[in-house]
DRENBA-675000 format. One line per field, with one value per residue (C-alpha): x, y, z; residue in one letter; residue number from 1. Coordinates in pm, 1 decimal, always signed. Layout:
# residues N
c1 <- (X  ...)
c2 <- (Y  ...)
c3 <- (Z  ...)
residu <- (A  ...)
num <- (NUM  ...)
//
This chain:
# residues 331
c1 <- (-1407.6  -1392.6  -1103.7  -1138.0  -803.8  -956.9  -709.9  -910.2  -722.0  -1054.5  -1157.8  -1513.5  -1539.2  -1391.0  -1573.7  -1893.7  -1780.1  -1760.4  -2126.0  -2237.9  -2082.7  -2181.8  -2577.1  -2577.9  -2310.1  -2437.1  -2385.6  -2366.1  -2013.8  -1734.0  -1548.5  -1176.7  -1092.4  -745.1  -758.9  -567.9  -642.4  -468.6  -372.4  -704.9  -836.7  -1122.2  -1313.4  -1511.9  -1880.1  -1966.0  -1655.6  -1673.4  -1496.5  -1361.0  -1195.6  -1052.6  -855.4  -613.9  -788.6  -522.6  -265.8  -557.2  -590.4  -276.0  -160.5  -489.7  -591.1  -928.8  -1143.5  -1434.8  -1647.0  -1670.9  -1988.2  -1803.7  -1693.8  -1387.2  -1110.4  -976.5  -717.1  -476.8  -421.5  -178.2  -44.4  +228.3  -85.2  -312.2  -658.6  -833.3  -1215.7  -1390.7  -1741.0  -1975.1  -2283.7  -2332.5  -2310.6  -2382.9  -2024.7  -1897.1  -1990.2  -1658.0  -1454.9  -1191.2  -927.4  -1117.2  -1046.9  -692.6  -571.5  -540.4  -332.2  -103.5  -63.8  +46.1  +278.6  +437.9  +530.6  +758.6  +912.4  +727.1  +605.9  +276.4  -26.9  -379.9  -386.7  -639.1  -951.6  -873.5  -501.6  -251.7  +150.3  +464.5  +715.2  +460.5  +364.0  +92.4  +61.0  -319.9  -651.2  -992.3  -1360.9  -1697.6  -2038.6  -2309.0  -2613.7  -2890.2  -2808.5  -2443.0  -2123.1  -1818.6  -1462.8  -1193.5  -840.8  -587.4  -193.0  +128.4  +346.6  +548.1  +316.1  +458.2  +451.2  +539.3  +196.1  -26.5  +104.8  +66.9  -291.4  -498.8  -569.3  -550.8  -709.6  -454.5  -712.8  -628.0  -255.8  -271.0  -475.5  -183.3  +67.2  +241.4  +399.0  +238.7  +106.9  +405.5  +582.5  +323.7  +310.2  +536.9  +557.1  +562.1  +861.4  +1110.2  +1033.2  +1073.8  +1446.7  +1426.5  +1326.5  +977.9  +760.0  +362.5  +268.5  +468.9  +335.0  -33.9  +30.9  +209.3  -128.5  -392.8  -183.8  -173.6  -500.0  -665.7  -418.0  -522.7  -881.6  -848.1  -1012.5  -877.3  -865.5  -1153.6  -1139.4  -1444.5  -1464.5  -1698.9  -1928.1  -2012.5  -2366.2  -2145.3  -1933.0  -2215.7  -2369.0  -2135.3  -2058.6  -2403.1  -2372.8  -2035.2  -2174.1  -2517.5  -2343.2  -1961.7  -1862.6  -2131.3  -2059.5  -2357.5  -2200.3  -1839.7  -1910.2  -2246.5  -2516.4  -2370.7  -2704.9  -2655.8  -2654.8  -2687.2  -2541.1  -2247.3  -2052.2  -1744.9  -1570.6  -1267.9  -1336.9  -1135.9  -1358.4  -1328.7  -1415.6  -1830.1  -1933.9  -2300.5  -2459.6  -2842.1  -3062.4  -3302.4  -3588.5  -3852.2  -3749.7  -3755.1  -3462.5  -3523.2  -3203.1  -2928.5  -2596.6  -2358.3  -1986.1  -1711.8  -1417.1  -1638.8  -1639.5  -2030.5  -2177.2  -2536.1  -2562.4  -2622.2  -2854.2  -3115.4  -3082.4  -3058.7  -3392.0  -3528.5  -3435.1  -3610.8  -3907.4  -3800.8  -3839.8  -3464.2  -3382.9  -3185.4  -3492.2  -3615.3  -3267.8  -3252.9  -3540.5  -3472.8  -3082.8  -3245.6  -3447.8  -3147.7  -2914.6  -2632.2  -2322.6  -2432.0  -2448.9  -2135.0  -1965.7  -1744.7  -1855.6  -2079.9  -2443.9  -2319.3  -2021.4  -2301.9  -2569.9  -2287.3  -2222.1  -2636.7  -2716.9  -2477.6  -2480.1)
c2 <- (-1436.9  -1777.5  -1831.8  -2056.3  -2176.3  -2259.4  -2501.4  -2467.2  -2294.9  -2319.4  -1960.8  -2032.3  -2248.7  -1995.3  -1707.0  -1933.1  -2020.9  -1650.6  -1587.5  -1926.6  -1803.3  -1429.8  -1572.7  -1837.9  -1817.0  -1724.0  -1357.8  -1316.1  -1380.3  -1279.7  -1457.6  -1437.6  -1620.6  -1679.1  -1840.6  -1862.9  -1857.1  -2062.0  -1819.9  -1606.9  -1258.7  -1166.3  -922.4  -640.3  -687.5  -389.7  -389.3  -464.4  -805.2  -788.8  -415.2  -524.6  -840.5  -911.5  -1173.5  -1337.3  -1373.5  -1543.6  -1819.5  -1885.3  -1920.2  -2060.7  -1779.4  -1830.3  -1509.9  -1505.7  -1193.7  -1141.7  -956.7  -637.6  -356.5  -238.5  -292.6  -609.2  -778.4  -1077.1  -1370.6  -1662.6  -1898.0  -1623.5  -1395.3  -1460.1  -1321.7  -1229.4  -1218.0  -1072.6  -1148.4  -935.5  -784.4  -498.5  -144.0  +174.2  +295.9  +19.1  +193.3  +278.0  +226.1  +73.8  +125.3  -117.5  -398.9  -332.0  -198.6  -554.3  -663.3  -351.8  -442.5  -810.3  -657.4  -442.0  -749.2  -844.9  -498.5  -390.5  -27.8  -38.5  +199.8  +238.2  +504.5  +641.2  +465.8  +97.6  +11.6  -91.8  -13.4  -21.5  +262.7  +399.6  +90.3  -164.4  -476.8  -500.6  -385.3  -418.2  -377.8  -441.1  -608.1  -604.5  -868.2  -786.1  -747.1  -872.8  -715.2  -851.6  -729.0  -868.0  -793.4  -899.1  -963.9  -968.3  -1202.1  -1349.5  -1305.4  -1324.3  -944.0  -991.6  -1204.8  -954.6  -710.7  -874.7  -1025.2  -705.6  -412.8  -74.7  +237.9  +523.8  +740.4  +564.8  +572.5  +905.7  +1022.5  +872.6  +1057.4  +692.6  +511.9  +155.0  -89.3  -221.1  +93.4  +95.9  -304.4  -503.1  -800.1  -833.9  -1054.7  -822.7  -646.0  -879.8  -935.0  -1296.9  -1561.9  -1675.1  -1946.6  -1873.4  -2081.2  -1903.4  -1570.6  -1675.9  -1812.4  -1452.7  -1300.4  -1517.7  -1480.4  -1113.2  -1044.6  -1205.6  -1035.3  -723.7  -792.2  -904.1  -1253.9  -1646.2  -1809.0  -2082.8  -2244.4  -2277.5  -2633.0  -2678.9  -3007.0  -3222.3  -3042.8  -2716.4  -2826.8  -2971.2  -2643.9  -2420.0  -2641.1  -2615.0  -2246.5  -2239.5  -2462.7  -2271.9  -1900.3  -1855.0  -2099.8  -1945.9  -1708.8  -1464.0  -1424.8  -1368.4  -1162.9  -1104.3  -950.2  -660.5  -527.1  -234.0  +107.9  +411.9  +654.7  +590.9  +772.1  +714.5  +920.3  +908.0  +1075.1  +1054.4  +771.5  +546.1  +500.3  +540.8  +444.0  +432.8  +305.1  +318.2  +224.6  +504.0  +441.8  +699.6  +931.9  +676.7  +425.5  +90.6  -66.8  +63.8  -103.8  +67.9  -23.5  +102.8  +40.3  +260.5  +79.8  +85.6  -192.6  -250.2  -435.1  -156.9  -422.2  -265.4  +85.0  -51.5  -239.1  +48.2  +314.4  +90.8  +345.0  +611.2  +946.1  +1060.5  +1399.9  +1594.4  +1683.7  +1338.1  +1190.8  +1429.3  +1310.6  +937.3  +965.3  +1176.2  +882.4  +650.1  +639.1  +711.5  +626.6  +278.0  +224.4  +434.7  +460.0  +805.9  +925.1  +1229.5  +1303.2  +1568.8  +1317.1  +1040.8  +1275.6  +1365.2  +1052.8  +975.1  +1273.0  +1523.1  +1875.4)
c3 <- (+589.9  +371.8  +98.2  -201.4  -399.3  -749.0  -913.7  -1247.0  -1512.7  -1749.8  -1798.5  -1911.0  -1566.7  -1368.6  -1470.8  -1435.3  -1071.9  -976.8  -1107.9  -933.4  -625.4  -633.2  -688.7  -420.4  -117.2  +214.8  +208.2  +570.9  +510.3  +314.2  +47.0  -113.5  -435.6  -586.4  -946.6  -1237.3  -1613.8  -1913.3  -2221.2  -2226.4  -2323.9  -2100.3  -2233.5  -1992.8  -1990.6  -2242.4  -2492.3  -2868.2  -2866.3  -3245.6  -3194.6  -2885.3  -3011.5  -3251.9  -3378.7  -3594.9  -3285.8  -3094.2  -3322.0  -3377.6  -3042.0  -2934.2  -2677.0  -2542.6  -2568.0  -2286.7  -2162.4  -1785.7  -1592.0  -1494.8  -1686.2  -1769.2  -2036.6  -2190.4  -2041.3  -2104.2  -1870.0  -1852.8  -1606.5  -1511.8  -1390.1  -1049.2  -1032.9  -695.7  -608.6  -315.7  -265.6  +9.9  +87.4  -126.0  +38.2  -114.0  +30.4  -206.0  -514.2  -737.4  -422.5  -533.6  -242.5  +44.6  -206.1  -335.8  +0.4  +110.5  -196.1  -152.8  +189.5  +88.2  -184.2  +113.6  +282.4  +20.0  +13.2  -343.4  -267.3  -520.7  -508.3  -630.4  -903.3  -1188.8  -1200.2  -1139.3  -1161.2  -912.1  -989.4  -899.2  -1001.5  -1244.9  -1407.3  -1411.0  -1233.1  -1172.0  -1290.8  -1106.7  -1189.0  -996.2  -1049.6  -811.3  -842.4  -624.8  -234.9  -377.3  -451.7  -668.4  -697.3  -904.4  -1021.3  -1188.9  -1058.5  -1311.8  -1147.1  -1418.0  -1729.4  -2097.3  -2162.5  -2508.3  -2568.9  -2348.4  -2614.0  -2949.8  -2822.8  -2721.8  -3005.5  -2767.9  -2872.6  -3022.4  -2840.6  -2493.4  -2569.2  -2626.3  -2342.7  -2083.5  -2265.6  -2337.1  -2613.4  -2588.6  -2377.3  -2307.3  -2194.0  -1872.0  -1762.2  -1570.5  -1332.0  -956.4  -950.5  -1133.3  -819.0  -553.8  -436.9  -339.8  -571.8  -490.4  -717.9  -792.9  -485.2  -218.3  -388.7  -328.0  +14.6  +112.2  -58.0  +134.2  +468.2  +454.6  +300.0  +645.8  +856.3  +713.6  +714.5  +1054.9  +995.2  +1072.4  +771.6  +676.4  +371.3  +149.4  -56.3  -378.6  -357.9  -662.3  -679.9  -687.1  -971.2  -1196.8  -1178.4  -1242.9  -1575.3  -1636.1  -1645.2  -1844.2  -2132.6  -2147.9  -2109.2  -2106.9  -2403.4  -2640.8  -2945.7  -2851.4  -2487.5  -2616.3  -2928.7  -2963.8  -3211.1  -3400.2  -3616.4  -3885.9  -3678.8  -3901.9  -3585.5  -3446.5  -3166.5  -2953.0  -2728.3  -2457.2  -2129.5  -1779.2  -1660.0  -1976.4  -2340.8  -2464.0  -2814.0  -2871.6  -3191.3  -3279.2  -3575.4  -3632.7  -3792.6  -3900.9  -3585.7  -3318.9  -3183.2  -3310.7  -3174.6  -2933.3  -2878.1  -2589.5  -2587.2  -2358.5  -2075.4  -1854.4  -1509.1  -1401.3  -1202.8  -1385.7  -1706.4  -1973.2  -2204.6  -1952.1  -2096.1  -2453.3  -2427.1  -2256.7  -2469.5  -2770.9  -2929.0  -2756.6  -3007.3  -3127.4  -3054.6  -2778.0  -2536.3  -2547.1  -2460.0  -2205.9  -2059.8  -2088.0  -1946.5  -1618.8  -1493.0  -1462.2  -1208.7  -1444.4  -1182.0  -1135.5  -1506.2  -1641.0  -1316.5  -1314.1  -1663.4  -1589.5  -1746.0  -2027.4  -2125.6  -2155.0  -2355.3  -2592.8  -2691.9  -2762.6  -2977.7  -3096.8  -2940.5)
residu <- (X  X  X  X  X  X  X  X  X  X  X  X  X  X  X  X  X  X  X  X  X  X  X  X  X  X  X  X  X  X  X  X  X  X  X  X  X  X  X  X  X  X  X  X  X  X  X  X  X  X  X  X  X  X  X  X  X  X  X  X  X  X  X  X  X  X  X  X  X  X  X  X  X  X  X  X  X  X  X  X  X  X  X  X  X  X  X  X  X  X  X  X  X  X  X  X  X  X  X  X  X  X  X  X  X  X  X  X  X  X  X  X  X  X  X  X  X  X  X  X  X  X  X  X  X  X  X  X  X  X  X  X  X  X  X  X  X  X  X  X  X  X  X  X  X  X  X  X  X  X  X  X  X  X  X  X  X  X  X  X  X  X  X  X  X  X  X  X  X  X  X  X  X  X  X  X  X  X  X  X  X  X  X  X  X  X  X  X  X  X  X  X  X  X  X  X  X  X  X  X  X  X  X  X  X  X  X  X  X  X  X  X  X  X  X  X  X  X  X  X  X  X  X  X  X  X  X  X  X  X  X  X  X  X  X  X  X  X  X  X  X  X  X  X  X  X  X  X  X  X  X  X  X  X  X  X  X  X  X  X  X  X  X  X  X  X  X  X  X  X  X  X  X  X  X  X  X  X  X  X  X  X  X  X  X  X  X  X  X  X  X  X  X  X  X  X  X  X  X  X  X  X  X  X  X  X  X  X  X  X  X  X  X  X  X  X  X  X  X  X  X  X  X  X  X  X  X  X  X  X  X)
num <- (1  2  3  4  5  6  7  8  9  10  11  12  13  14  15  16  17  18  19  20  21  22  23  24  25  26  27  28  29  30  31  32  33  34  35  36  37  38  39  40  41  42  43  44  45  46  47  48  49  50  51  52  53  54  55  56  57  58  59  60  61  62  63  64  65  66  67  68  69  70  71  72  73  74  75  76  77  78  79  80  81  82  83  84  85  86  87  88  89  90  91  92  93  94  95  96  97  98  99  100  101  102  103  104  105  106  107  108  109  110  111  112  113  114  115  116  117  118  119  120  121  122  123  124  125  126  127  128  129  130  131  132  133  134  135  136  137  138  139  140  141  142  143  144  145  146  147  148  149  150  151  152  153  154  155  156  157  158  159  160  161  162  163  164  165  166  167  168  169  170  171  172  173  174  175  176  177  178  179  180  181  182  183  184  185  186  187  188  189  190  191  192  193  194  195  196  197  198  199  200  201  202  203  204  205  206  207  208  209  210  211  212  213  214  215  216  217  218  219  220  221  222  223  224  225  226  227  228  229  230  231  232  233  234  235  236  237  238  239  240  241  242  243  244  245  246  247  248  249  250  251  252  253  254  255  256  257  258  259  260  261  262  263  264  265  266  267  268  269  270  271  272  273  274  275  276  277  278  279  280  281  282  283  284  285  286  287  288  289  290  291  292  293  294  295  296  297  298  299  300  301  302  303  304  305  306  307  308  309  310  311  312  313  314  315  316  317  318  319  320  321  322  323  324  325  326  327  328  329  330  331)
//
């Protein structure tokens, strides 16, 4: 396993770096990356950005907004948060397998006498409060898992920057987002710096994986290519906010596997346009479904037939067939 400590705190560069490495590294080896962002909201691949952020707070506080390639929900990053990324060869057993990648992190926290555990779909908790959210993405035969770690983050800003659906709060039986998050530093008896925490993470993750430390270095050519991708994709309004055409059908529901919102423009009995939003943990890009469904007749039997041709687990994670279908057509 090779590791890279990415010193950039530019969120647009950092997400471009992840994509570049996923597409280009020698996948005969595994890779581990640690990185941080200056204050930023990172939007899940399938989310409606304007619904997820408190735009006034974001503007007033110069908080960046950028969309990632993986599913799941919006997260707040600042320099009190650290992010980790694993890149490896894709295997079917990785599909919705979060433990393989979160167990080394939980092990590392244990070395600081902090008892953490994977909970729910994709969270790591300490004493029932969230310190990490995780999501995954595949590209051809390559697999990426990444997650956040709230070490000493400004939790007040986290709360104010994000809009959280009331249905999500109610579904978890909690009063607010602030009541369910905490910083790792609050649970560590000794006073350690972020840099020391990084060292402990790297050392113990490699011990867990029984690997020796091998540092991966970016070349100038790598950096030039990453900056090009950053400018052409991650810094664009189209990627981060996207096209929002008019729709005459809208259905939004929350399930155990996440929220799913389907918007359709139906013209003369056929689907003319489709947009899918949500924080479900699919690995594949649902824009492929949005394109394939165009010109399909609209009706229960046609939607049923269309969805049965799709590998719904790869696109929608743990959402089941009937849940997905119920968002495309009223049953």
